[in-house]
N, C-alpha and C positions, 0 to 999 in steps of 0.2 A: 398546107402541110402542117401536121401536128408538131407541136414544140414540147420537148421534154426537159425537165429540170432547168428551165429557164435558158435553154440553149439558143443562142442567136444564130441567124443565118450567117454563113460565111461572108466575109466582107468582099465588096466589089474588087475584082482584080485577082482574087485567089480562086480561080476556077479550074475546071477539069482535074480536080483532085478526087481520087477514089479512096474510100475508106475500106480497109480490109481487116475484118475482125477474126482473130485467130482463136479458134475454139475446138481444137482437135487433140489436145494433150491427154495424157493418161492419168494425171493427178496421182502420181506414184507416192507422193509424200502425204497424201490425204487419207490414208487408211483404206484404200480400195474404193472409196466413193468418188464419183465425178464431182469435183468441187464446183463446177459451173452450175450445177443443179442445187447446190446447198443454199437453203434460205438465208438471206441476210437482210435484216430489217424489213421482212415481209415480202421480199422478192428473191427469185433465184439469182445467184451471183452474176451470171452472164447478162441478165436483163439490164443491168445498169449501163454496160457498154452499148448494148443494142439501142436503148432509148436515147442515149447521148448521141450516137452516130446518126440515128434516124432523124433526129431533130435539128441537125446542123446544115442541111441543104447541100450536101456534097454533089456537085454537078457531074462528077465522074462515076457516081454510083456508090452504093453501100453493099458490101459482099461479106457474108457470114459463112466462114469456112468451118464446117462442123463435121465430126466423125460419127457421132451417135444421133439416132432419130430423136431421142429424148432431149438432146440439146438443140437440135435443128428446129424443133417445134416451138421453141421459145420465141422465134421470130414470126410465127404464123400470122399474127395480127398486125404486122408492120409491112404493108405492101411495098414500101420503098426499099426494103431489104431483100436482096437476092441471096437465097441460101445455096451454097456450093457444098455438095457432099464430098467429103474426103474418104475415099475407099481404101486408102493406104496410109493410115496415121502412123504405122510402125516405121515409116520412112523418116519420121521426125518433122521438125519445123520446116525444113526445105520443101516438103510436099505441100504444106499449107500455103507457103509463100508462092510456090509455083502456080497452084490452083487460083489463088487470089489475083495474081498479076495477069494470068491468062484471061480470067474472067473480066478484068478491068479493061482489057484491050488497049486502046490508044490513049488512055488517060495520061495527062502530063506529069502527075505526081501520085505516089502511092503512100498512103498513111496507114501504118500497121498498128492496129489497136489491140492491146491485151484485153482479155475478158475477165480478169481477176483483180482489177483495180476499181473497187466499188466507189471510191471517192474521186476518181478522175472527173474533172468538170470541164465545162465549155470554155472557161477562161484559159485553162492550161492548153487545151487543144488549139484555141485561137492564137495563143502565144507562139506555138510551133508554126502555124500557118503564116503568121505575120513575119516571123524570122525568115521564112522562105522568100518573102517579098524583097528583102534586102539583097539577096543574091542575084535576083533578076532571072527571067525565064531562060535566057541563053546559057546560063552557067550551070554546070553539074552541081547538085546541091543535096546534102543530107542534113537533116535537122533532128536533134534530140533534145528533149526537155531535161533540165537538171534542177535539183534542189540542193543548195549549198555544195555544189560540185558533184553530187551523186547523180549518175546517169540514170535515165529512165525511159519510159514509153508513154505515149505513142511516138514512133520514129517515122520520119518522112524521107522518102527517096524520090528524086526527080527521075523522069523517064530515061535519062542518060544511063541509068544503071539497070534498065529493064533486062537486058540479056544476062547480066551477072545474077540478077535475082532469079531468073528462070533456070539458070544452070548451076545452082549450088550443088555441091557434091554431098556424098554421104557424111552425116555428122556436122555439116556446115550450116551456119545461120547467117542472117544479114550482118551480124557483128563482124564477120570476115570482110565484108565489103567496106564497112566503116574503117577497118584497120588498113585496108589497101588504099583508101582514098581520104587520108586525113586532111588533105588540103581542101576537100569539099565539105568537110564536117563542120557544122555550126551548132553550138550549144546555146540554149536559151534558158535563163534562170526563171523559174516559176515561183509564185508566191504561196501556193497552197501546200503546206507541209505534208498533207495526207494524199495528195493527188497521185503521187508516184508509188505509193505503198501497195504492194500486191499481197494476195492471200495464197500462200503456198502450202500451209498445213493447218491443222486444228489450232495450234498455238497462236498463229498469226490471225486466224479468224476470231478467236476469243479476245485477243488483244485489241483488235480494231473494233469489235463489237462494244 
């Protein structure tokens, strides 16, 4: 398996985790352009998340939920990545979540990746996976990375929450599930100050560049 950006294989014991890459947004704050196609240091923005997830050895699969053909083709040379076409992006994040979880089938954990965090690194992802180990497989578990208390992504949900993830209503996101199950929520502090920074508009793109 190819390795990208120094990504290590997932540690023994953290298996049956599916990586679900969310790439169906409308980039409303980006002046009409699809931000996931915008070049950043020589690559389309979404390519960073794709290469990171593809290189980490997720045994539950890697699923790229994309609405546009132009974004979907970014994964064409990554055979480990399964592209899931989102034909109803107007339904919001809940549709991407549903498609990704359905595609992942009986995975034990679902790790939702943003595709606009170009500095997200393997160490940050591994910290989330390692925190899951502390809860144990039998316990419902949600893990989010944090930097100085600031919540971020990627966020992990155990399969205990599969039905809730599949049945989100209009306008609802996985944040609602986190709010419902605070006793299951675990935060892990990460060391990379840029890992959780996302690119929402031209200003944030220029700042991070």
